[in-house]
mmJSON file of the N, C-alpha and C atoms, coordinates in Angstrom:
{"data_MODEL":{"atom_site":{
"group_PDB":["ATOM","ATOM","ATOM","ATOM","ATOM","ATOM","ATOM","ATOM","ATOM","ATOM","ATOM","ATOM","ATOM","ATOM","ATOM","ATOM","ATOM","ATOM","ATOM","ATOM","ATOM","ATOM","ATOM","ATOM","ATOM","ATOM","ATOM","ATOM","ATOM","ATOM","ATOM","ATOM","ATOM","ATOM","ATOM","ATOM","ATOM","ATOM","ATOM","ATOM","ATOM","ATOM","ATOM","ATOM","ATOM","ATOM","ATOM","ATOM","ATOM","ATOM","ATOM","ATOM","ATOM","ATOM","ATOM","ATOM","ATOM","ATOM","ATOM","ATOM","ATOM","ATOM","ATOM","ATOM","ATOM","ATOM","ATOM","ATOM","ATOM","ATOM","ATOM","ATOM","ATOM","ATOM","ATOM","ATOM","ATOM","ATOM","ATOM","ATOM","ATOM","ATOM","ATOM","ATOM","ATOM","ATOM","ATOM","ATOM","ATOM","ATOM","ATOM","ATOM","ATOM","ATOM","ATOM","ATOM","ATOM","ATOM","ATOM","ATOM","ATOM","ATOM","ATOM","ATOM","ATOM","ATOM","ATOM","ATOM","ATOM","ATOM","ATOM","ATOM","ATOM","ATOM","ATOM","ATOM","ATOM","ATOM","ATOM","ATOM","ATOM","ATOM","ATOM","ATOM","ATOM","ATOM","ATOM","ATOM","ATOM","ATOM","ATOM","ATOM","ATOM","ATOM","ATOM","ATOM","ATOM","ATOM","ATOM","ATOM","ATOM","ATOM","ATOM","ATOM","ATOM","ATOM","ATOM","ATOM","ATOM","ATOM","ATOM","ATOM","ATOM","ATOM","ATOM","ATOM","ATOM","ATOM","ATOM","ATOM","ATOM","ATOM","ATOM","ATOM","ATOM","ATOM","ATOM","ATOM","ATOM","ATOM","ATOM","ATOM","ATOM","ATOM","ATOM","ATOM","ATOM","ATOM","ATOM","ATOM","ATOM","ATOM","ATOM","ATOM","ATOM","ATOM","ATOM","ATOM","ATOM","ATOM","ATOM","ATOM","ATOM","ATOM","ATOM","ATOM","ATOM","ATOM","ATOM","ATOM","ATOM","ATOM","ATOM","ATOM","ATOM","ATOM","ATOM","ATOM","ATOM","ATOM","ATOM","ATOM","ATOM","ATOM","ATOM","ATOM","ATOM","ATOM","ATOM","ATOM","ATOM","ATOM","ATOM","ATOM","ATOM","ATOM","ATOM","ATOM","ATOM","ATOM","ATOM"],
"id":[1,2,3,4,5,6,7,8,9,10,11,12,13,14,15,16,17,18,19,20,21,22,23,24,25,26,27,28,29,30,31,32,33,34,35,36,37,38,39,40,41,42,43,44,45,46,47,48,49,50,51,52,53,54,55,56,57,58,59,60,61,62,63,64,65,66,67,68,69,70,71,72,73,74,75,76,77,78,79,80,81,82,83,84,85,86,87,88,89,90,91,92,93,94,95,96,97,98,99,100,101,102,103,104,105,106,107,108,109,110,111,112,113,114,115,116,117,118,119,120,121,122,123,124,125,126,127,128,129,130,131,132,133,134,135,136,137,138,139,140,141,142,143,144,145,146,147,148,149,150,151,152,153,154,155,156,157,158,159,160,161,162,163,164,165,166,167,168,169,170,171,172,173,174,175,176,177,178,179,180,181,182,183,184,185,186,187,188,189,190,191,192,193,194,195,196,197,198,199,200,201,202,203,204,205,206,207,208,209,210,211,212,213,214,215,216,217,218,219,220,221,222,223,224,225,226,227,228,229,230,231],
"type_symbol":["N","C","C","N","C","C","N","C","C","N","C","C","N","C","C","N","C","C","N","C","C","N","C","C","N","C","C","N","C","C","N","C","C","N","C","C","N","C","C","N","C","C","N","C","C","N","C","C","N","C","C","N","C","C","N","C","C","N","C","C","N","C","C","N","C","C","N","C","C","N","C","C","N","C","C","N","C","C","N","C","C","N","C","C","N","C","C","N","C","C","N","C","C","N","C","C","N","C","C","N","C","C","N","C","C","N","C","C","N","C","C","N","C","C","N","C","C","N","C","C","N","C","C","N","C","C","N","C","C","N","C","C","N","C","C","N","C","C","N","C","C","N","C","C","N","C","C","N","C","C","N","C","C","N","C","C","N","C","C","N","C","C","N","C","C","N","C","C","N","C","C","N","C","C","N","C","C","N","C","C","N","C","C","N","C","C","N","C","C","N","C","C","N","C","C","N","C","C","N","C","C","N","C","C","N","C","C","N","C","C","N","C","C","N","C","C","N","C","C","N","C","C","N","C","C","N","C","C","N","C","C"],
"label_atom_id":["N","CA","C","N","CA","C","N","CA","C","N","CA","C","N","CA","C","N","CA","C","N","CA","C","N","CA","C","N","CA","C","N","CA","C","N","CA","C","N","CA","C","N","CA","C","N","CA","C","N","CA","C","N","CA","C","N","CA","C","N","CA","C","N","CA","C","N","CA","C","N","CA","C","N","CA","C","N","CA","C","N","CA","C","N","CA","C","N","CA","C","N","CA","C","N","CA","C","N","CA","C","N","CA","C","N","CA","C","N","CA","C","N","CA","C","N","CA","C","N","CA","C","N","CA","C","N","CA","C","N","CA","C","N","CA","C","N","CA","C","N","CA","C","N","CA","C","N","CA","C","N","CA","C","N","CA","C","N","CA","C","N","CA","C","N","CA","C","N","CA","C","N","CA","C","N","CA","C","N","CA","C","N","CA","C","N","CA","C","N","CA","C","N","CA","C","N","CA","C","N","CA","C","N","CA","C","N","CA","C","N","CA","C","N","CA","C","N","CA","C","N","CA","C","N","CA","C","N","CA","C","N","CA","C","N","CA","C","N","CA","C","N","CA","C","N","CA","C","N","CA","C","N","CA","C","N","CA","C","N","CA","C","N","CA","C","N","CA","C"],
"label_alt_id":[null,null,null,null,null,null,null,null,null,null,null,null,null,null,null,null,null,null,null,null,null,null,null,null,null,null,null,null,null,null,null,null,null,null,null,null,null,null,null,null,null,null,null,null,null,null,null,null,null,null,null,null,null,null,null,null,null,null,null,null,null,null,null,null,null,null,null,null,null,null,null,null,null,null,null,null,null,null,null,null,null,null,null,null,null,null,null,null,null,null,null,null,null,null,null,null,null,null,null,null,null,null,null,null,null,null,null,null,null,null,null,null,null,null,null,null,null,null,null,null,null,null,null,null,null,null,null,null,null,null,null,null,null,null,null,null,null,null,null,null,null,null,null,null,null,null,null,null,null,null,null,null,null,null,null,null,null,null,null,null,null,null,null,null,null,null,null,null,null,null,null,null,null,null,null,null,null,null,null,null,null,null,null,null,null,null,null,null,null,null,null,null,null,null,null,null,null,null,null,null,null,null,null,null,null,null,null,null,null,null,null,null,null,null,null,null,null,null,null,null,null,null,null,null,null,null,null,null,null,null,null],
"label_comp_id":["MET","MET","MET","PRO","PRO","PRO","ARG","ARG","ARG","ARG","ARG","ARG","ARG","ARG","ARG","GLN","GLN","GLN","PRO","PRO","PRO","GLU","GLU","GLU","ALA","ALA","ALA","ALA","ALA","ALA","ALA","ALA","ALA","ARG","ARG","ARG","ILE","ILE","ILE","PRO","PRO","PRO","VAL","VAL","VAL","THR","THR","THR","ALA","ALA","ALA","SER","SER","SER","CYS","CYS","CYS","ALA","ALA","ALA","GLY","GLY","GLY","CYS","CYS","CYS","ASP","ASP","ASP","ALA","ALA","ALA","THR","THR","THR","TRP","TRP","TRP","THR","THR","THR","ASP","ASP","ASP","PRO","PRO","PRO","ALA","ALA","ALA","THR","THR","THR","ALA","ALA","ALA","HIS","HIS","HIS","CYS","CYS","CYS","ARG","ARG","ARG","SER","SER","SER","CYS","CYS","CYS","HIS","HIS","HIS","GLN","GLN","GLN","SER","SER","SER","TRP","TRP","TRP","PRO","PRO","PRO","SER","SER","SER","VAL","VAL","VAL","GLU","GLU","GLU","GLY","GLY","GLY","PHE","PHE","PHE","ASP","ASP","ASP","GLU","GLU","GLU","HIS","HIS","HIS","LEU","LEU","LEU","VAL","VAL","VAL","GLU","GLU","GLU","CYS","CYS","CYS","PRO","PRO","PRO","ALA","ALA","ALA","ARG","ARG","ARG","PRO","PRO","PRO","VAL","VAL","VAL","ILE","ILE","ILE","ALA","ALA","ALA","ALA","ALA","ALA","ARG","ARG","ARG","ARG","ARG","ARG","ALA","ALA","ALA","ARG","ARG","ARG","ARG","ARG","ARG","ASP","ASP","ASP","SER","SER","SER","GLU","GLU","GLU","PRO","PRO","PRO","SER","SER","SER","GLY","GLY","GLY","ALA","ALA","ALA","GLY","GLY","GLY","VAL","VAL","VAL","ALA","ALA","ALA"],
"label_asym_id":["A","A","A","A","A","A","A","A","A","A","A","A","A","A","A","A","A","A","A","A","A","A","A","A","A","A","A","A","A","A","A","A","A","A","A","A","A","A","A","A","A","A","A","A","A","A","A","A","A","A","A","A","A","A","A","A","A","A","A","A","A","A","A","A","A","A","A","A","A","A","A","A","A","A","A","A","A","A","A","A","A","A","A","A","A","A","A","A","A","A","A","A","A","A","A","A","A","A","A","A","A","A","A","A","A","A","A","A","A","A","A","A","A","A","A","A","A","A","A","A","A","A","A","A","A","A","A","A","A","A","A","A","A","A","A","A","A","A","A","A","A","A","A","A","A","A","A","A","A","A","A","A","A","A","A","A","A","A","A","A","A","A","A","A","A","A","A","A","A","A","A","A","A","A","A","A","A","A","A","A","A","A","A","A","A","A","A","A","A","A","A","A","A","A","A","A","A","A","A","A","A","A","A","A","A","A","A","A","A","A","A","A","A","A","A","A","A","A","A","A","A","A","A","A","A","A","A","A","A","A","A"],
"label_entity_id":["1","1","1","1","1","1","1","1","1","1","1","1","1","1","1","1","1","1","1","1","1","1","1","1","1","1","1","1","1","1","1","1","1","1","1","1","1","1","1","1","1","1","1","1","1","1","1","1","1","1","1","1","1","1","1","1","1","1","1","1","1","1","1","1","1","1","1","1","1","1","1","1","1","1","1","1","1","1","1","1","1","1","1","1","1","1","1","1","1","1","1","1","1","1","1","1","1","1","1","1","1","1","1","1","1","1","1","1","1","1","1","1","1","1","1","1","1","1","1","1","1","1","1","1","1","1","1","1","1","1","1","1","1","1","1","1","1","1","1","1","1","1","1","1","1","1","1","1","1","1","1","1","1","1","1","1","1","1","1","1","1","1","1","1","1","1","1","1","1","1","1","1","1","1","1","1","1","1","1","1","1","1","1","1","1","1","1","1","1","1","1","1","1","1","1","1","1","1","1","1","1","1","1","1","1","1","1","1","1","1","1","1","1","1","1","1","1","1","1","1","1","1","1","1","1","1","1","1","1","1","1"],
"label_seq_id":[1,1,1,2,2,2,3,3,3,4,4,4,5,5,5,6,6,6,7,7,7,8,8,8,9,9,9,10,10,10,11,11,11,12,12,12,13,13,13,14,14,14,15,15,15,16,16,16,17,17,17,18,18,18,19,19,19,20,20,20,21,21,21,22,22,22,23,23,23,24,24,24,25,25,25,26,26,26,27,27,27,28,28,28,29,29,29,30,30,30,31,31,31,32,32,32,33,33,33,34,34,34,35,35,35,36,36,36,37,37,37,38,38,38,39,39,39,40,40,40,41,41,41,42,42,42,43,43,43,44,44,44,45,45,45,46,46,46,47,47,47,48,48,48,49,49,49,50,50,50,51,51,51,52,52,52,53,53,53,54,54,54,55,55,55,56,56,56,57,57,57,58,58,58,59,59,59,60,60,60,61,61,61,62,62,62,63,63,63,64,64,64,65,65,65,66,66,66,67,67,67,68,68,68,69,69,69,70,70,70,71,71,71,72,72,72,73,73,73,74,74,74,75,75,75,76,76,76,77,77,77],
"pdbx_PDB_ins_code":[null,null,null,null,null,null,null,null,null,null,null,null,null,null,null,null,null,null,null,null,null,null,null,null,null,null,null,null,null,null,null,null,null,null,null,null,null,null,null,null,null,null,null,null,null,null,null,null,null,null,null,null,null,null,null,null,null,null,null,null,null,null,null,null,null,null,null,null,null,null,null,null,null,null,null,null,null,null,null,null,null,null,null,null,null,null,null,null,null,null,null,null,null,null,null,null,null,null,null,null,null,null,null,null,null,null,null,null,null,null,null,null,null,null,null,null,null,null,null,null,null,null,null,null,null,null,null,null,null,null,null,null,null,null,null,null,null,null,null,null,null,null,null,null,null,null,null,null,null,null,null,null,null,null,null,null,null,null,null,null,null,null,null,null,null,null,null,null,null,null,null,null,null,null,null,null,null,null,null,null,null,null,null,null,null,null,null,null,null,null,null,null,null,null,null,null,null,null,null,null,null,null,null,null,null,null,null,null,null,null,null,null,null,null,null,null,null,null,null,null,null,null,null,null,null,null,null,null,null,null,null],
"Cartn_x":[0.936,0.195,0.736,0.726,1.802,1.205,2.454,2.302,1.853,0.833,0.485,1.601,1.671,2.712,1.949,2.716,2.24,2.7,1.811,2.235,3.57,4.201,5.42,5.104,5.819,5.777,5.233,5.936,5.761,4.676,4.115,2.914,1.49,0.928,-0.319,-1.328,-2.25,-3.815,-4.746,-5.524,-6.353,-7.53,-8.074,-9.189,-10.22,-11.494,-12.756,-13.549,-13.871,-14.679,-16.117,-17.002,-18.363,-19.335,-20.693,-21.339,-22.373,-22.688,-23.679,-25.186,-25.244,-26.646,-27.019,-26.002,-26.232,-25.381,-25.511,-24.737,-23.419,-22.956,-21.663,-20.523,-19.571,-18.186,-17.184,-15.757,-14.947,-13.568,-12.739,-11.007,-10.085,-10.467,-9.707,-9.393,-8.135,-8.591,-8.93,-8.603,-8.64,-10.247,-11.424,-12.8,-13.294,-14.282,-15.395,-16.458,-17.354,-18.846,-19.653,-20.626,-21.383,-22.354,-22.564,-23.678,-24.78,-25.042,-26.315,-27.233,-26.454,-27.397,-26.856,-25.3,-24.929,-24.496,-24.177,-22.997,-21.72,-20.845,-19.431,-18.714,-17.447,-16.778,-15.328,-14.348,-13.053,-12.024,-12.505,-11.475,-12.074,-11.721,-12.431,-12.648,-11.859,-12.362,-13.758,-14.233,-15.64,-16.621,-16.146,-17.031,-17.495,-16.191,-16.204,-17.062,-17.235,-17.965,-19.114,-19.578,-21.244,-22.011,-20.832,-21.646,-22.238,-21.702,-22.605,-24.163,-24.109,-25.54,-25.87,-25.715,-26.434,-27.611,-28.649,-29.955,-30.522,-29.62,-30.041,-29.683,-28.697,-28.383,-28.064,-26.584,-26.086,-25.984,-25.785,-25.194,-23.998,-23.373,-21.822,-21.436,-20.864,-20.557,-19.412,-19.612,-18.842,-17.423,-16.478,-15.27,-15.164,-14.44,-14.104,-12.788,-12.774,-11.22,-10.483,-9.327,-7.967,-7.913,-7.826,-7.282,-6.093,-5.077,-3.568,-3.463,-4.652,-4.222,-4.397,-5.036,-5.419,-3.815,-3.807,-2.694,-2.304,-1.01,-0.867,-0.723,-1.312,-1.048,-0.077,0.844,2.13,1.428,1.622,1.663,0.128,-0.688,-2.113,-2.289,-3.075,-3.255,-4.404],
"Cartn_y":[-1.151,0.283,1.237,2.103,3.158,4.593,4.774,5.829,6.958,7.733,9.2,9.92,11.221,12.361,13.423,13.895,15.28,16.468,17.47,18.754,19.423,19.975,20.6,21.755,22.21,22.953,24.14,24.621,25.825,26.21,24.717,24.857,25.701,26.309,27.137,26.358,25.799,25.174,26.041,26.275,26.949,26.328,27.308,27.073,27.843,27.212,27.779,27.848,29.412,29.676,29.366,29.694,29.937,30.237,30.683,30.953,29.982,29.867,28.796,29.495,30.506,31.096,31.474,31.49,31.615,30.643,30.992,30.146,30.609,31.893,32.538,31.448,31.748,31.003,31.978,31.68,32.691,32.043,32.242,31.894,32.699,34.066,34.991,35.196,35.313,35.478,36.744,37.768,38.959,39.469,38.682,38.868,38.792,39.836,39.88,39.615,38.907,38.825,38.93,39.607,39.971,38.927,37.96,37.048,37.545,38.859,39.21,39.452,40.277,40.738,39.603,39.024,38.135,38.937,40.057,40.831,40.797,40.476,40.42,41.44,41.726,42.75,42.124,42.75,42.269,42.936,43.137,43.759,44.349,44.581,44.688,46.072,46.861,48.248,48.729,47.75,47.967,47.072,46.425,45.753,46.617,47.134,48.112,49.453,49.777,50.949,50.326,49.198,48.494,48.498,47.949,47.776,48.677,49.987,50.946,51.209,50.689,51.141,49.61,48.42,47.26,47.034,46.641,46.937,45.543,44.805,43.79,44.041,45.166,45.726,44.568,43.859,43.046,43.448,42.622,42.972,42.988,44.313,44.043,44.191,43.242,43.169,44.28,44.723,46.353,45.384,46.252,45.59,46.31,45.355,45.794,46.46,47.506,48.206,47.631,47.592,46.9,47.969,47.316,48.372,48.076,49.097,48.89,48.25,47.962,47.677,45.952,45.259,43.923,43.358,42.193,41.169,40.909,40.927,40.361,38.966,38.115,36.767,35.997,36.779,36.056,35.804,34.51,34.067,33.558,33.74,33.373,31.876,31.344,29.908,29.608],
"Cartn_z":[0.057,0.1,-0.089,-1.262,-0.926,0.213,0.692,1.619,1.137,1.958,1.4,1.933,1.189,1.384,1.955,2.646,3.773,2.603,2.596,2.079,2.64,1.787,2.194,3.194,4.067,5.158,4.595,3.487,2.803,2.225,1.604,0.589,1.558,0.768,1.292,0.775,1.877,1.717,1.793,0.852,1.015,2.07,2.603,3.501,3.112,3.212,2.546,4.091,4.304,5.372,5.002,6.056,5.645,6.841,6.478,7.492,7.693,8.937,9.415,9.106,9.083,8.921,7.327,6.518,4.925,4.163,2.909,1.965,1.631,2.185,1.916,2.15,1.367,1.404,0.982,1.762,1.069,1.424,0.701,1.206,1.484,1.292,1.529,2.772,3.725,5.215,5.511,4.66,5.202,5.093,4.061,4.141,5.56,5.628,6.878,6.503,7.149,7.074,8.293,8.124,9.15,9.194,10.744,10.77,10.896,11.055,11.607,10.189,9.278,8.037,6.813,7.022,5.978,4.814,5.094,3.784,4.128,3.126,3.012,2.493,3.234,2.71,2.486,1.457,1.364,2.529,3.226,4.201,5.897,6.763,8.114,8.455,7.282,7.306,6.98,5.891,5.572,6.512,7.232,8.165,9.337,9.819,10.862,10.897,9.578,9.104,9.18,8.664,8.679,9.915,10.621,12.269,12.71,12.879,13.017,12.783,11.365,10.835,10.101,10.844,10.339,10.415,9.432,9.627,10.687,10.819,11.765,13.291,13.517,14.763,15.601,15.361,15.988,17.404,18.343,19.934,19.955,20.223,20.486,21.97,22.367,23.901,24.213,24.86,25.653,26.302,25.844,26.861,27.78,28.523,30.115,29.785,30.685,30.664,31.612,31.287,32.336,33.228,34.311,35.544,35.962,36.032,36.332,37.898,38.491,39.971,39.601,38.47,38.138,37.942,38.593,38.512,37.159,36.788,35.319,35.335,36.095,36.149,36.823,37.206,38.17,39.25,39.584,40.963,41.086,40.333,40.289,40.25,41.304,41.405,40.452],
"occupancy":[1.0,1.0,1.0,1.0,1.0,1.0,1.0,1.0,1.0,1.0,1.0,1.0,1.0,1.0,1.0,1.0,1.0,1.0,1.0,1.0,1.0,1.0,1.0,1.0,1.0,1.0,1.0,1.0,1.0,1.0,1.0,1.0,1.0,1.0,1.0,1.0,1.0,1.0,1.0,1.0,1.0,1.0,1.0,1.0,1.0,1.0,1.0,1.0,1.0,1.0,1.0,1.0,1.0,1.0,1.0,1.0,1.0,1.0,1.0,1.0,1.0,1.0,1.0,1.0,1.0,1.0,1.0,1.0,1.0,1.0,1.0,1.0,1.0,1.0,1.0,1.0,1.0,1.0,1.0,1.0,1.0,1.0,1.0,1.0,1.0,1.0,1.0,1.0,1.0,1.0,1.0,1.0,1.0,1.0,1.0,1.0,1.0,1.0,1.0,1.0,1.0,1.0,1.0,1.0,1.0,1.0,1.0,1.0,1.0,1.0,1.0,1.0,1.0,1.0,1.0,1.0,1.0,1.0,1.0,1.0,1.0,1.0,1.0,1.0,1.0,1.0,1.0,1.0,1.0,1.0,1.0,1.0,1.0,1.0,1.0,1.0,1.0,1.0,1.0,1.0,1.0,1.0,1.0,1.0,1.0,1.0,1.0,1.0,1.0,1.0,1.0,1.0,1.0,1.0,1.0,1.0,1.0,1.0,1.0,1.0,1.0,1.0,1.0,1.0,1.0,1.0,1.0,1.0,1.0,1.0,1.0,1.0,1.0,1.0,1.0,1.0,1.0,1.0,1.0,1.0,1.0,1.0,1.0,1.0,1.0,1.0,1.0,1.0,1.0,1.0,1.0,1.0,1.0,1.0,1.0,1.0,1.0,1.0,1.0,1.0,1.0,1.0,1.0,1.0,1.0,1.0,1.0,1.0,1.0,1.0,1.0,1.0,1.0,1.0,1.0,1.0,1.0,1.0,1.0,1.0,1.0,1.0,1.0,1.0,1.0,1.0,1.0,1.0,1.0,1.0,1.0],
"B_iso_or_equiv":[0.0,0.0,0.0,0.0,0.0,0.0,0.0,0.0,0.0,0.0,0.0,0.0,0.0,0.0,0.0,0.0,0.0,0.0,0.0,0.0,0.0,0.0,0.0,0.0,0.0,0.0,0.0,0.0,0.0,0.0,0.0,0.0,0.0,0.0,0.0,0.0,0.0,0.0,0.0,0.0,0.0,0.0,0.0,0.0,0.0,0.0,0.0,0.0,0.0,0.0,0.0,0.0,0.0,0.0,0.0,0.0,0.0,0.0,0.0,0.0,0.0,0.0,0.0,0.0,0.0,0.0,0.0,0.0,0.0,0.0,0.0,0.0,0.0,0.0,0.0,0.0,0.0,0.0,0.0,0.0,0.0,0.0,0.0,0.0,0.0,0.0,0.0,0.0,0.0,0.0,0.0,0.0,0.0,0.0,0.0,0.0,0.0,0.0,0.0,0.0,0.0,0.0,0.0,0.0,0.0,0.0,0.0,0.0,0.0,0.0,0.0,0.0,0.0,0.0,0.0,0.0,0.0,0.0,0.0,0.0,0.0,0.0,0.0,0.0,0.0,0.0,0.0,0.0,0.0,0.0,0.0,0.0,0.0,0.0,0.0,0.0,0.0,0.0,0.0,0.0,0.0,0.0,0.0,0.0,0.0,0.0,0.0,0.0,0.0,0.0,0.0,0.0,0.0,0.0,0.0,0.0,0.0,0.0,0.0,0.0,0.0,0.0,0.0,0.0,0.0,0.0,0.0,0.0,0.0,0.0,0.0,0.0,0.0,0.0,0.0,0.0,0.0,0.0,0.0,0.0,0.0,0.0,0.0,0.0,0.0,0.0,0.0,0.0,0.0,0.0,0.0,0.0,0.0,0.0,0.0,0.0,0.0,0.0,0.0,0.0,0.0,0.0,0.0,0.0,0.0,0.0,0.0,0.0,0.0,0.0,0.0,0.0,0.0,0.0,0.0,0.0,0.0,0.0,0.0,0.0,0.0,0.0,0.0,0.0,0.0,0.0,0.0,0.0,0.0,0.0,0.0],
"pdbx_formal_charge":[null,null,null,null,null,null,null,null,null,null,null,null,null,null,null,null,null,null,null,null,null,null,null,null,null,null,null,null,null,null,null,null,null,null,null,null,null,null,null,null,null,null,null,null,null,null,null,null,null,null,null,null,null,null,null,null,null,null,null,null,null,null,null,null,null,null,null,null,null,null,null,null,null,null,null,null,null,null,null,null,null,null,null,null,null,null,null,null,null,null,null,null,null,null,null,null,null,null,null,null,null,null,null,null,null,null,null,null,null,null,null,null,null,null,null,null,null,null,null,null,null,null,null,null,null,null,null,null,null,null,null,null,null,null,null,null,null,null,null,null,null,null,null,null,null,null,null,null,null,null,null,null,null,null,null,null,null,null,null,null,null,null,null,null,null,null,null,null,null,null,null,null,null,null,null,null,null,null,null,null,null,null,null,null,null,null,null,null,null,null,null,null,null,null,null,null,null,null,null,null,null,null,null,null,null,null,null,null,null,null,null,null,null,null,null,null,null,null,null,null,null,null,null,null,null,null,null,null,null,null,null],
"auth_seq_id":[1,1,1,2,2,2,3,3,3,4,4,4,5,5,5,6,6,6,7,7,7,8,8,8,9,9,9,10,10,10,11,11,11,12,12,12,13,13,13,14,14,14,15,15,15,16,16,16,17,17,17,18,18,18,19,19,19,20,20,20,21,21,21,22,22,22,23,23,23,24,24,24,25,25,25,26,26,26,27,27,27,28,28,28,29,29,29,30,30,30,31,31,31,32,32,32,33,33,33,34,34,34,35,35,35,36,36,36,37,37,37,38,38,38,39,39,39,40,40,40,41,41,41,42,42,42,43,43,43,44,44,44,45,45,45,46,46,46,47,47,47,48,48,48,49,49,49,50,50,50,51,51,51,52,52,52,53,53,53,54,54,54,55,55,55,56,56,56,57,57,57,58,58,58,59,59,59,60,60,60,61,61,61,62,62,62,63,63,63,64,64,64,65,65,65,66,66,66,67,67,67,68,68,68,69,69,69,70,70,70,71,71,71,72,72,72,73,73,73,74,74,74,75,75,75,76,76,76,77,77,77],
"auth_comp_id":["MET","MET","MET","PRO","PRO","PRO","ARG","ARG","ARG","ARG","ARG","ARG","ARG","ARG","ARG","GLN","GLN","GLN","PRO","PRO","PRO","GLU","GLU","GLU","ALA","ALA","ALA","ALA","ALA","ALA","ALA","ALA","ALA","ARG","ARG","ARG","ILE","ILE","ILE","PRO","PRO","PRO","VAL","VAL","VAL","THR","THR","THR","ALA","ALA","ALA","SER","SER","SER","CYS","CYS","CYS","ALA","ALA","ALA","GLY","GLY","GLY","CYS","CYS","CYS","ASP","ASP","ASP","ALA","ALA","ALA","THR","THR","THR","TRP","TRP","TRP","THR","THR","THR","ASP","ASP","ASP","PRO","PRO","PRO","ALA","ALA","ALA","THR","THR","THR","ALA","ALA","ALA","HIS","HIS","HIS","CYS","CYS","CYS","ARG","ARG","ARG","SER","SER","SER","CYS","CYS","CYS","HIS","HIS","HIS","GLN","GLN","GLN","SER","SER","SER","TRP","TRP","TRP","PRO","PRO","PRO","SER","SER","SER","VAL","VAL","VAL","GLU","GLU","GLU","GLY","GLY","GLY","PHE","PHE","PHE","ASP","ASP","ASP","GLU","GLU","GLU","HIS","HIS","HIS","LEU","LEU","LEU","VAL","VAL","VAL","GLU","GLU","GLU","CYS","CYS","CYS","PRO","PRO","PRO","ALA","ALA","ALA","ARG","ARG","ARG","PRO","PRO","PRO","VAL","VAL","VAL","ILE","ILE","ILE","ALA","ALA","ALA","ALA","ALA","ALA","ARG","ARG","ARG","ARG","ARG","ARG","ALA","ALA","ALA","ARG","ARG","ARG","ARG","ARG","ARG","ASP","ASP","ASP","SER","SER","SER","GLU","GLU","GLU","PRO","PRO","PRO","SER","SER","SER","GLY","GLY","GLY","ALA","ALA","ALA","GLY","GLY","GLY","VAL","VAL","VAL","ALA","ALA","ALA"],
"auth_asym_id":["A","A","A","A","A","A","A","A","A","A","A","A","A","A","A","A","A","A","A","A","A","A","A","A","A","A","A","A","A","A","A","A","A","A","A","A","A","A","A","A","A","A","A","A","A","A","A","A","A","A","A","A","A","A","A","A","A","A","A","A","A","A","A","A","A","A","A","A","A","A","A","A","A","A","A","A","A","A","A","A","A","A","A","A","A","A","A","A","A","A","A","A","A","A","A","A","A","A","A","A","A","A","A","A","A","A","A","A","A","A","A","A","A","A","A","A","A","A","A","A","A","A","A","A","A","A","A","A","A","A","A","A","A","A","A","A","A","A","A","A","A","A","A","A","A","A","A","A","A","A","A","A","A","A","A","A","A","A","A","A","A","A","A","A","A","A","A","A","A","A","A","A","A","A","A","A","A","A","A","A","A","A","A","A","A","A","A","A","A","A","A","A","A","A","A","A","A","A","A","A","A","A","A","A","A","A","A","A","A","A","A","A","A","A","A","A","A","A","A","A","A","A","A","A","A","A","A","A","A","A","A"],
"auth_atom_id":["N","CA","C","N","CA","C","N","CA","C","N","CA","C","N","CA","C","N","CA","C","N","CA","C","N","CA","C","N","CA","C","N","CA","C","N","CA","C","N","CA","C","N","CA","C","N","CA","C","N","CA","C","N","CA","C","N","CA","C","N","CA","C","N","CA","C","N","CA","C","N","CA","C","N","CA","C","N","CA","C","N","CA","C","N","CA","C","N","CA","C","N","CA","C","N","CA","C","N","CA","C","N","CA","C","N","CA","C","N","CA","C","N","CA","C","N","CA","C","N","CA","C","N","CA","C","N","CA","C","N","CA","C","N","CA","C","N","CA","C","N","CA","C","N","CA","C","N","CA","C","N","CA","C","N","CA","C","N","CA","C","N","CA","C","N","CA","C","N","CA","C","N","CA","C","N","CA","C","N","CA","C","N","CA","C","N","CA","C","N","CA","C","N","CA","C","N","CA","C","N","CA","C","N","CA","C","N","CA","C","N","CA","C","N","CA","C","N","CA","C","N","CA","C","N","CA","C","N","CA","C","N","CA","C","N","CA","C","N","CA","C","N","CA","C","N","CA","C","N","CA","C","N","CA","C","N","CA","C","N","CA","C","N","CA","C","N","CA","C"],
"pdbx_PDB_model_num":[1,1,1,1,1,1,1,1,1,1,1,1,1,1,1,1,1,1,1,1,1,1,1,1,1,1,1,1,1,1,1,1,1,1,1,1,1,1,1,1,1,1,1,1,1,1,1,1,1,1,1,1,1,1,1,1,1,1,1,1,1,1,1,1,1,1,1,1,1,1,1,1,1,1,1,1,1,1,1,1,1,1,1,1,1,1,1,1,1,1,1,1,1,1,1,1,1,1,1,1,1,1,1,1,1,1,1,1,1,1,1,1,1,1,1,1,1,1,1,1,1,1,1,1,1,1,1,1,1,1,1,1,1,1,1,1,1,1,1,1,1,1,1,1,1,1,1,1,1,1,1,1,1,1,1,1,1,1,1,1,1,1,1,1,1,1,1,1,1,1,1,1,1,1,1,1,1,1,1,1,1,1,1,1,1,1,1,1,1,1,1,1,1,1,1,1,1,1,1,1,1,1,1,1,1,1,1,1,1,1,1,1,1,1,1,1,1,1,1,1,1,1,1,1,1,1,1,1,1,1,1]
}}}
């Protein structure tokens, strides 16, 4: 039985991403897709502008501000 060869380490293997809520698929890692209204953009910049006025109004979780008094993780059990 012949052995299967692994792709070379430097070989680029295309990955197809998809949205579970629609039929959209893309292979470019720079592509952004809104999972609320299912529109796609070739860059994150267009997506960021879209979020402000998305017709589906996705819920965007607020980020918690990091306080300087929080431990950096050293010595935390």
